[in-house]
N, C-alpha and C positions, 0 to 999 in steps of 0.2 A: 669531179670531174668524176666519168668512169670510162672505159678503154673496151672497146665493144670488139670481139675480135671473131672474123668468117674464118675456118680452113675450107678451102676450096670450094666453095658455093659455085651452084649450077646452072640456077635462077637467078636470070637479070633482074625479074620484077620484084625479088624477096628481097637483092641485095637491094636495089632502088628504093622499099618502103622502108628498110631497116637502114638507110642512109637519110631519108628525110627524120625519122626518127633520130637520128643522132646528132643531126643539125638542129630538132628541135629543144633535144634536150642538152645540146656543148659538148655529147661525147665525141669522142675520136672515134673513126671508124679503120680497122686492122684487116687487110683484105693478104691472107694467104696464098698462092698459087698452089698448083694450076687452077685458074676459073674456067668457067665452064661460058664463058661468053666474053665478048669485049669489053672496055669499057667506053666505049663511043654507044655502044647497044641501043637500039631505040628504045626498049622495052627498059632497061635501067632509067634512063633519063627520063622518060614518060611515069615510071613508078618514082620517081625521084621529084617529078615534077621541078619547079624551076628553083630544087635547095640545093639542086649538087653541087654546083660551084661554090657554094656557101659551108661546103663539107669539109671536115680536115680529114682526107682519107689517105691512109699510108700503105704503101703496097711490099710485099717479102716472098722471093723466090720458093722461099718452104719455110715449113715451122721451124728448122736449125738456123736461117736467115732472122726469122720472126724471135727466136732466144736470143742472138747472139747482139740484136738492135735494139732489146730492151733488157737487158742484165737487170736481173733481179725481182725482176714484175712478180706482182703476187696476183698470178691465174687461177682464175676462178674455171672449171669444167663442165661446162650443162650440158647433160645427156641422160637419157634414160635408165642407163645402170649405175646410177649411184642409188647408197643407202641413203642417204640425207637430201634434206629438201632443199631449195632455195630460199625459205624462211630462215632454217635452219642456222646460217651463217649471219658475220657480220662485215660487211662488205667498207672496204677501206677509201676513203678519197685516193683516187691515181690507180685502183684495181682494175685488170681482166679480166673480161668474161668470154670465155671462149666458146664457139659452139663449132659443129662440125658440118659440113656438105648434107645436103636434104637427103640424100640416098643414102647414105650409110654412117651419119655421125661422126664422131670423132674416134679416131683407132685406139683399139683397146691396149698398143702397146703404149701409147699415148697416155690413157689415162693411170697407167698402172702407175705412173710417178706425181698423180693428182688426186689420187683416190682421197686425203681430207680435206680437200677445195674442188672436188667432184660435188654436185647440184641435178637435184632432179625436178621438173615440176608434177607433182602429182596428178593421176588421170587414172581412168576405167582402165586395167589391165588388159581388153581385148583392142584398144587403141596402140599405134604403133607407136606414134610421136604428131604431137604439136607442128601448124605450118613454123618454118622457121622465123617469119618475120613476128608471130604472135610471141613466138617462145621470147625473142630477143626483148618486145615490147615488156612482157611480164616480170622478167628476174631484172631487167634494166631498171624501170618504175620501182620496184622493191629495193636497190640499191640504194638509188633517189632519194626514196624516203626515208631509210634510214639516215641517210644524210642531210635530212632537213630541207631536201630540195634544194639546198642552195645554188641561190644564183638565178631560179625559175620563178616566173612569173606565178602568182598562188593565188590571184582573182581575177576572177572574170569581169565584163561590165557587160551589159547589156547594151545591143546598136541605138536604140529610141529608148528606152523605159529605163525607169531607175529600180533599184532592189528595193 
């Protein structure tokens, strides 16, 4: 199991999409306030479709509150500022992968304490960043791949035909 942490997310559609991905993968979603929307926001629910009620979502007042309620958490920081890529590390069962807000990412004051577990997604140098939902999916599925996709359905079936 992997924990996804969003630090001060601003866009309800991104958070809804990420929530749906968390439901599909059995991941827990941690939201660190302030949020740029209300949890009952229509855009959040629309992006999460009818999965939001199946989501294990936890809220925190701030980063310090998150740390105090998750002592000893192994936290990977997703940032464009890291020297290592998301495939350079081994994600442990129960680890936390944190993503910053859409407009600014994770503050450097926090990153300084996590330089050994900061990871980046390679991209062209003229691009500022990927969409938050896409970034979560890329790194989350790498972590799950490393864990052998434990507990996830790995064989699809056609509806009307046989393979």
